[in-house]
Each structure stands twice: as structure tokens, then as C-alpha cells.
MDTraj code that builds the backbone (N, CA, C; nanometers):
import mdtraj as md
import numpy as np

residues = "MET SER ASP GLU SER GLN ILE ASP ILE ALA GLN SER PHE LEU THR LEU TYR TRP LYS PRO GLY ALA SER LYS PRO GLN ALA SER ARG ALA HIS ILE ALA GLN ARG TYR GLU LEU CYS GLU ASP MET ALA ASN MET LEU ALA GLN THR ALA GLN ASN MET LEU HIS GLY GLN SER LEU THR GLU GLN LEU VAL LEU GLU SER LEU LEU SER VAL LEU SER GLN PRO GLU SER VAL LEU SER ALA GLN GLU ALA ARG TRP VAL ILE ARG ARG LEU ALA GLU LEU SER ASP TRP GLN TRP VAL GLU SER PRO ASP CYS PRO PRO LYS ILE LEU".split()
xyz = np.array([
    [-0.6286, 2.3386, -0.3536],
    [-0.6808, 2.3884, -0.2269],
    [-0.5837, 2.4912, -0.1706],
    [-0.5981, 2.6122, -0.2103],
    [-0.5105, 2.7150, -0.1562],
    [-0.5741, 2.7750, -0.0317],
    [-0.4903, 2.8030, 0.0636],
    [-0.5363, 2.8581, 0.1896],
    [-0.4170, 2.9170, 0.2606],
    [-0.4431, 3.0085, 0.3508],
    [-0.3343, 3.0701, 0.4252],
    [-0.2861, 2.9823, 0.5390],
    [-0.3544, 2.8730, 0.5644],
    [-0.3184, 2.7829, 0.6728],
    [-0.1831, 2.7179, 0.6466],
    [-0.1065, 2.6995, 0.7511],
    [0.0249, 2.6367, 0.7428],
    [0.0167, 2.4849, 0.7605],
    [-0.1025, 2.4342, 0.7852],
    [-0.1201, 2.2923, 0.8137],
    [-0.1038, 2.2105, 0.6864],
    [-0.0177, 2.1090, 0.6960],
    [0.0013, 2.0146, 0.5866],
    [-0.0846, 1.8927, 0.6183],
    [-0.1987, 1.8823, 0.5517],
    [-0.2934, 1.7751, 0.5800],
    [-0.2504, 1.6488, 0.5065],
    [-0.2439, 1.5394, 0.5787],
    [-0.2043, 1.4107, 0.5202],
    [-0.3031, 1.3701, 0.4112],
    [-0.2496, 1.3191, 0.3018],
    [-0.3339, 1.2742, 0.1908],
    [-0.4332, 1.1673, 0.2368],
    [-0.3886, 1.0807, 0.3266],
    [-0.4777, 0.9756, 0.3771],
    [-0.5991, 1.0343, 0.4477],
    [-0.5826, 1.1511, 0.5085],
    [-0.6953, 1.2160, 0.5750],
    [-0.7839, 1.2862, 0.4739],
    [-0.7230, 1.3497, 0.3756],
    [-0.8007, 1.4186, 0.2721],
    [-0.8976, 1.3240, 0.2018],
    [-0.8567, 1.1999, 0.1841],
    [-0.9428, 1.1043, 0.1145],
    [-1.0736, 1.0791, 0.1898],
    [-1.0769, 1.1096, 0.3187],
    [-1.2015, 1.0944, 0.3942],
    [-1.3084, 1.1909, 0.3445],
    [-1.2670, 1.2993, 0.2842],
    [-1.3580, 1.4045, 0.2402],
    [-1.3686, 1.4150, 0.0883],
    [-1.3153, 1.3199, 0.0172],
    [-1.3114, 1.3265, -0.1286],
    [-1.3818, 1.2049, -0.1865],
    [-1.4940, 1.2255, -0.2508],
    [-1.5647, 1.1142, -0.3143],
    [-1.4947, 1.0797, -0.4452],
    [-1.4906, 0.9518, -0.4804],
    [-1.4297, 0.9125, -0.6081],
    [-1.4962, 0.9862, -0.7249],
    [-1.4136, 1.0395, -0.8109],
    [-1.4626, 1.1121, -0.9273],
    [-1.4940, 1.2583, -0.9031],
    [-1.4925, 1.3006, -0.7791],
    [-1.5219, 1.4408, -0.7491],
    [-1.4015, 1.5281, -0.7807],
    [-1.4283, 1.6521, -0.8148],
    [-1.3189, 1.7436, -0.8471],
    [-1.2729, 1.8240, -0.7260],
    [-1.3497, 1.8174, -0.6178],
    [-1.3102, 1.8870, -0.4954],
    [-1.3663, 1.8140, -0.3743],
    [-1.3108, 1.8396, -0.2570],
    [-1.3581, 1.7710, -0.1360],
    [-1.4992, 1.8141, -0.0982],
    [-1.5606, 1.7373, -0.0099],
    [-1.6975, 1.7621, 0.0340],
    [-1.7071, 1.8687, 0.1429],
    [-1.5964, 1.9204, 0.1878],
    [-1.5957, 2.0205, 0.2941],
    [-1.4912, 2.1267, 0.2618],
    [-1.5002, 2.2372, 0.3311],
    [-1.4045, 2.3460, 0.3097],
    [-1.2665, 2.3086, 0.3626],
    [-1.1670, 2.3744, 0.3115],
    [-1.0289, 2.3533, 0.3568],
    [-1.0185, 2.3807, 0.5064],
    [-1.0841, 2.4855, 0.5523],
    [-1.0782, 2.5207, 0.6947],
    [-1.1388, 2.4095, 0.7806],
    [-1.2520, 2.3545, 0.7373],
    [-1.3160, 2.2468, 0.8131],
    [-1.2274, 2.1223, 0.8154],
    [-1.1742, 2.0856, 0.6997],
    [-1.0881, 1.9672, 0.6919],
    [-0.9642, 1.9860, 0.7780],
    [-0.9044, 2.1049, 0.7742],
    [-0.7855, 2.1324, 0.8553],
    [-0.8177, 2.1222, 1.0040],
    [-0.9337, 2.1725, 1.0438],
    [-0.9749, 2.1653, 1.1841],
    [-0.9930, 2.0197, 1.2271],
    [-1.0592, 1.9400, 1.1452],
    [-1.0810, 1.7995, 1.1770],
    [-0.9490, 1.7217, 1.1787],
    [-0.8605, 1.7558, 1.0853],
    [-0.7301, 1.6898, 1.0797],
    [-0.6509, 1.7165, 1.2074],
    [-0.6490, 1.8416, 1.2498],
    [-0.5772, 1.8751, 1.3738],
    [-0.6327, 1.7968, 1.4922],
    [-0.7652, 1.7887, 1.5013],
    [-0.8285, 1.7126, 1.6097],
    [-0.7858, 1.5661, 1.6048],
    [-0.7910, 1.5063, 1.4866],
    [-0.7588, 1.3640, 1.4729],
    [-0.6100, 1.3368, 1.4956],
    [-0.5246, 1.4224, 1.4448],
    [-0.3803, 1.4058, 1.4655],
    [-0.3465, 1.4193, 1.6138],
    [-0.4066, 1.5178, 1.6795],
    [-0.3855, 1.5351, 1.8236],
    [-0.4358, 1.4137, 1.9010],
    [-0.5507, 1.3601, 1.8604],
    [-0.6069, 1.2437, 1.9281],
    [-0.5125, 1.1246, 1.9159],
    [-0.4603, 1.1016, 1.7978],
    [-0.3672, 0.9893, 1.7779],
    [-0.2436, 1.0058, 1.8653],
    [-0.1903, 1.1256, 1.8716],
    [-0.0714, 1.1507, 1.9538],
    [-0.1020, 1.1361, 2.1022],
    [-0.2184, 1.1828, 2.1452],
    [-0.2548, 1.1712, 2.2866],
    [-0.2768, 1.0264, 2.3275],
    [-0.3252, 0.9443, 2.2356],
    [-0.3526, 0.8042, 2.2680],
    [-0.2283, 0.7164, 2.2683],
    [-0.1176, 0.7678, 2.2199],
    [0.0040, 0.6862, 2.2099],
    [0.0465, 0.6301, 2.3456],
    [0.0482, 0.7121, 2.4485],
    [0.0894, 0.6645, 2.5810],
    [-0.0143, 0.5699, 2.6401],
    [-0.1413, 0.6005, 2.6196],
    [-0.2480, 0.5118, 2.6657],
    [-0.2341, 0.3740, 2.6021],
    [-0.2053, 0.3722, 2.4728],
    [-0.1888, 0.2451, 2.4015],
    [-0.0715, 0.1660, 2.4583],
    [0.0383, 0.2329, 2.4858],
    [0.1550, 0.1645, 2.5444],
    [0.1208, 0.1084, 2.6822],
    [0.0485, 0.1860, 2.7616],
    [0.0082, 0.1396, 2.8944],
    [-0.0816, 0.0172, 2.8859],
    [-0.1740, 0.0188, 2.7905],
    [-0.2628, -0.0966, 2.7721],
    [-0.1827, -0.2186, 2.7270],
    [-0.0887, -0.1983, 2.6377],
    [-0.0083, -0.3083, 2.5853],
    [0.0692, -0.3773, 2.6967],
    [0.1323, -0.2984, 2.7806],
    [0.2185, -0.3552, 2.8845],
    [0.1443, -0.3823, 3.0154],
    [0.0528, -0.2948, 3.0524],
    [-0.0175, -0.3095, 3.1794],
    [-0.1247, -0.4157, 3.1779],
    [-0.1867, -0.4366, 3.0638],
    [-0.2947, -0.5346, 3.0552],
    [-0.2538, -0.6583, 2.9766],
    [-0.1289, -0.6618, 2.9353],
    [-0.0758, -0.7757, 2.8589],
    [-0.1605, -0.8084, 2.7363],
    [-0.2003, -0.7054, 2.6653],
    [-0.2778, -0.7220, 2.5430],
    [-0.1845, -0.7218, 2.4231],
    [-0.2335, -0.7719, 2.3112],
    [-0.1571, -0.7603, 2.1865],
    [-0.1795, -0.6210, 2.1298],
    [-0.0919, -0.5806, 2.0399],
    [-0.1071, -0.4505, 1.9744],
    [-0.2418, -0.4425, 1.9040],
    [-0.2793, -0.5493, 1.8363],
    [-0.4072, -0.5530, 1.7635],
    [-0.5252, -0.5324, 1.8577],
    [-0.5239, -0.5990, 1.9730],
    [-0.6334, -0.5837, 2.0691],
    [-0.6389, -0.4434, 2.1279],
    [-0.5232, -0.3838, 2.1505],
    [-0.5199, -0.2460, 2.1999],
    [-0.5856, -0.1537, 2.0976],
    [-0.5457, -0.1676, 1.9718],
    [-0.5999, -0.0814, 1.8666],
    [-0.7495, -0.1042, 1.8475],
    [-0.7920, -0.2288, 1.8507],
    [-0.9343, -0.2598, 1.8361],
    [-1.0152, -0.2014, 1.9514],
    [-0.9616, -0.2117, 2.0716],
    [-1.0307, -0.1581, 2.1880],
    [-1.0435, -0.0060, 2.1795],
    [-0.9358, 0.0588, 2.1409],
    [-0.9406, 0.2048, 2.1275],
    [-1.0334, 0.2472, 2.0143],
    [-1.0370, 0.1710, 1.9068],
    [-1.1307, 0.2004, 1.7984],
    [-1.2746, 0.1903, 1.8486],
    [-1.3001, 0.0911, 1.9298],
    [-1.4339, 0.0742, 1.9859],
    [-1.4748, 0.1968, 2.0679],
    [-1.3829, 0.2460, 2.1476],
    [-1.4109, 0.3648, 2.2294],
    [-1.4345, 0.4862, 2.1401],
    [-1.3488, 0.5058, 2.0406],
    [-1.3609, 0.6223, 1.9522],
    [-1.4835, 0.6151, 1.8631],
    [-1.5405, 0.4972, 1.8464],
    [-1.6554, 0.4780, 1.7575],
    [-1.7897, 0.4854, 1.8298],
    [-1.7883, 0.5136, 1.9566],
    [-1.9127, 0.5240, 2.0322],
    [-1.9980, 0.6376, 1.9762],
    [-2.1301, 0.6271, 1.9847],
    [-2.2178, 0.7311, 1.9301],
    [-2.1908, 0.8716, 1.9852],
    [-2.1456, 0.8797, 2.1087],
    [-2.1212, 1.0112, 2.1695],
    [-1.9831, 1.0678, 2.1351],
    [-1.9078, 0.9981, 2.0544],
    [-1.7737, 1.0431, 2.0159],
    [-1.7804, 1.1691, 1.9302],
    [-1.6783, 1.2492, 1.9389],
    [-1.6696, 1.3698, 1.8563],
    [-1.6168, 1.3375, 1.7165],
    [-1.5787, 1.2124, 1.6940],
    [-1.5239, 1.1704, 1.5658],
    [-1.6270, 1.0930, 1.4845],
    [-1.6202, 1.1078, 1.3539],
    [-1.7015, 1.0226, 1.2672],
    [-1.6373, 0.8835, 1.2661],
    [-1.7082, 0.7858, 1.2148],
    [-1.6537, 0.6497, 1.2069],
    [-1.5273, 0.6478, 1.1209],
    [-1.5274, 0.7209, 1.0112],
    [-1.4091, 0.7258, 0.9241],
    [-1.2922, 0.7936, 0.9943],
    [-1.3192, 0.9002, 1.0671],
    [-1.2134, 0.9682, 1.1413],
    [-1.1566, 0.8781, 1.2503],
    [-1.2430, 0.8037, 1.3189],
    [-1.1968, 0.7135, 1.4244],
    [-1.1017, 0.6089, 1.3664],
    [-1.1356, 0.5529, 1.2525],
    [-1.0480, 0.4550, 1.1884],
    [-0.9165, 0.5194, 1.1456],
    [-0.9223, 0.6436, 1.0979],
    [-0.8000, 0.7126, 1.0591],
    [-0.7105, 0.7341, 1.1819],
    [-0.7705, 0.7738, 1.2934],
    [-0.6943, 0.7946, 1.4174],
    [-0.6229, 0.6658, 1.4572],
    [-0.6906, 0.5535, 1.4479],
    [-0.6291, 0.4260, 1.4857],
    [-0.5175, 0.3896, 1.3882],
    [-0.5392, 0.4116, 1.2593],
    [-0.4308, 0.3859, 1.1623],
    [-0.3101, 0.4743, 1.1929],
    [-0.3359, 0.5994, 1.2265],
    [-0.2273, 0.6932, 1.2580],
    [-0.1589, 0.6526, 1.3884],
    [-0.2349, 0.6112, 1.4873],
    [-0.1781, 0.5648, 1.6140],
    [-0.0873, 0.4448, 1.5898],
    [-0.1312, 0.3517, 1.5082],
    [-0.0486, 0.2345, 1.4754],
    [0.0806, 0.2794, 1.4085],
    [0.0703, 0.3749, 1.3192],
    [0.1891, 0.4276, 1.2509],
    [0.2852, 0.4925, 1.3504],
    [0.2320, 0.5751, 1.4396],
    [0.3150, 0.6424, 1.5401],
    [0.3818, 0.5423, 1.6351],
    [0.3119, 0.4334, 1.6647],
    [0.3618, 0.3315, 1.7577],
    [0.4472, 0.2263, 1.6888],
    [0.4553, 0.2345, 1.5571],
    [0.5271, 0.1360, 1.4760],
    [0.4681, -0.0031, 1.4966],
    [0.3356, -0.0098, 1.4951],
    [0.2615, -0.1334, 1.5109],
    [0.1941, -0.1682, 1.3795],
    [0.1673, -0.2970, 1.3611],
    [0.0866, -0.3417, 1.2474],
    [-0.0604, -0.3267, 1.2849],
    [-0.1407, -0.2805, 1.1903],
    [-0.2845, -0.2689, 1.2142],
    [-0.3559, -0.3422, 1.1030],
    [-0.4253, -0.4484, 1.1409],
    [-0.5045, -0.5241, 1.0458],
    [-0.6486, -0.4778, 1.0639],
    [-0.6903, -0.3916, 0.9728],
    [-0.8225, -0.3316, 0.9857],
    [-0.9302, -0.4269, 0.9375],
    [-1.0266, -0.4485, 1.0225],
    [-1.1390, -0.5355, 0.9901],
    [-1.2525, -0.4503, 0.9331],
    [-1.3183, -0.4967, 0.8287],
    [-1.4317, -0.4210, 0.7747],
    [-1.5537, -0.4274, 0.8647],
    [-1.5492, -0.5144, 0.9643],
    [-1.6622, -0.5279, 1.0569],
    [-1.6725, -0.4065, 1.1469],
    [-1.7818, -0.4004, 1.2172],
    [-1.7996, -0.2943, 1.3150],
    [-1.6918, -0.3078, 1.4230],
    [-1.6625, -0.1987, 1.4930],
    [-1.5631, -0.2081, 1.5997],
    [-1.6022, -0.3137, 1.7021],
    [-1.5048, -0.3855, 1.7543],
    [-1.5333, -0.4874, 1.8560],
    [-1.5742, -0.4226, 1.9881],
    [-1.6134, -0.5054, 2.0801],
    [-1.6520, -0.4566, 2.2119],
    [-1.5312, -0.4017, 2.2856],
    [-1.5593, -0.3094, 2.3771],
    [-1.4541, -0.2493, 2.4580],
    [-1.4014, -0.3529, 2.5561],
    [-1.2674, -0.3594, 2.5669],
    [-1.2052, -0.4544, 2.6613],
    [-1.2134, -0.4012, 2.8020],
])
top = md.Topology()
chain = top.add_chain()
for i, resn in enumerate(residues, 1):
    res = top.add_residue(resn, chain, resSeq=i)
    for name in ("N", "CA", "C"):
        top.add_atom(name, md.element.get_by_symbol(name[0]), res)
traj = md.Trajectory(xyz[None], top)
């Protein structure tokens, strides 16, 4: 994937656009880079919100992440379901939290 873009897209994000056995992603490099920037920015912006929820509402890290996933997974969200899960995984990484991802649908909003 050669491109003039300076963005280094995380491999974990690229896999959202790569079907097993495919020789190339399902979207253009420019589209993937745009979506990656949006998702990375979202994870970084949610970091302070997550900390506030953890301490202000006395929630566990897992409940904070599940609640935020629920919000990001709403039908009116600008993120796909896969992108929303990636954002939460990235948020957990940025916060140095454990994230136990459930295969079930996102839980209800707290």
C-alpha cells in the first residue's frame, strides 16, 4: 500500500478492512487512513471522559469501556461496529486498562 500519506496505520486497524485470504484491503488507502485518524482521535478524546467516569461514578474500568462501547455502537454513530470496538480496544490500551471483549452486543448505556 504505497501512498504519499505520512500516516502510519496500526495493523490492528488495517485488519478491519482486510478479509481473510484477500490480497488487498476492501477500501482505498486514503479511505482507511481517514477512518483510522477519526478512530484514533476518538480514542484519545475519550481518555479523559473514561477517567472521569471511573472516578466520578465509581465504575470499574470494564464497565466504563462497556458503557462507552454502547454509546459508540448506537445506530446514529459515525463509526461502524468494528470501528467502535477498535476505538474501545485502543482506549483501553491508552488508559493501561484490561479490556475483556464480549462477543455479545454492546450492553446498555449506564
